[in-house]
N, C-alpha and C positions, 0 to 999 in steps of 0.2 A: 651417287657420288662420283665426281670426275676423279679419272685416273690420269697418270702421266703429266703431259702439258696441256690437257684439254680444259676447256671451260664449259659448263653448262649454263645456258641462258633462256630466259623466257621471254618471247616476243611481246612487245607492247600492243595490245589490241584497241583499236580506236573506239571510242564510244559508238552505240549505235544510232544516236541522234546528235546532229550539230546544235550549236549554241542557237543557231537561227532556225531551229525546228525541222531541218530536213532529216529525214529517216535514211540511214544508210541501209542498202540491202544486206541481207545475211551473206550473199555470195561474195559481196565486196569485203565485208568482215572476216570471211573464211579465208579468202584469199591473201587479206592483209596480214594474217597470222603466219602464214607460211613464206611470205616475201618481205615481211618486215625487217628493216634493218636497224631498228632500235630495240635494244633487250635488256632485260634486267639480269645482271649476275646472280645466278643461283648457288653455284660452286666453282672452285678453282682447284685443278689439280695440284698434288703435292709437290711436282716439279716445275710447275709454270713460273717463268721468269726468274729461274735460278741459274741459267747458263751465261757464259761471259758476254754474249751478245746484249743482255739487258744489263747496263752498266750500273753496278753497285747493287744489283739484285732488286731493283725498283720495279715492283709490280705495276703494270699498266691500267690495272683495274682491281677492285677488292669486290666481295660479296656485297650485293644491295646496290652497286653502281649501276647506273643506266648506261649503257654503251652503243656506239654504232659500230655495225659490222657490215661487210661487203654482201650485197645482195645474194651472191651464189656461194657464200661461205657455209662450210659445215654441214652436218647432217641434220635433217629435220625428223622429229619423231612425236608420236602422240602417244600418250600412256594409257587412254582409255577412248571411249566413244565421245566423251565430253569435248567439243571443240576447243575449249580453252586450255587442254592440257597439252598443247604444243611446246615442245623444246627445241633449241638449237644446240648441238655440240660442236664447239669450234675449237681450233688451236690458238695458242696464245697469242701468236703473231697477228691473228685476223682482227684484233681489236683496232679499231680507226681513231676513236675518241670516246671521250666520257662526257656525258651531257647532264644537266642538273634535272631537267624535267621534261620527260618525252612529249608532254602536252604542248610544248614550244614549237613543235614541228606539226605542220599540217598534213593531213592525209590528201593523198593525189588519187582522184578516181579518173581512170581512163578507159577508153573503149578498146584499147590495145594492150596486148600482153607484153610484159617485159622479157 
């Protein structure tokens, strides 16, 4: 459960195979989880979006929303040895945008690290 003004989000993990049939290497998918900027909100802390800086106390996101966050935002944790258990813990103000479908964004595979 999220505490204070923190938000827990699960990064979007790109499919292992593109629509054109190209198989994405496991190393790229593993890296994508930790660097993903598109996440689904899992929990919102009880005091998130309650201060006067959030006009009318309007939340920028809700549980279930897909959001864009900065690449370096928050803590990255894994809950088990399962690679798909990666979570991001971010502060309320690190939400940049809410998107309707993470699949609308294409994976960028690059030979250079970010």
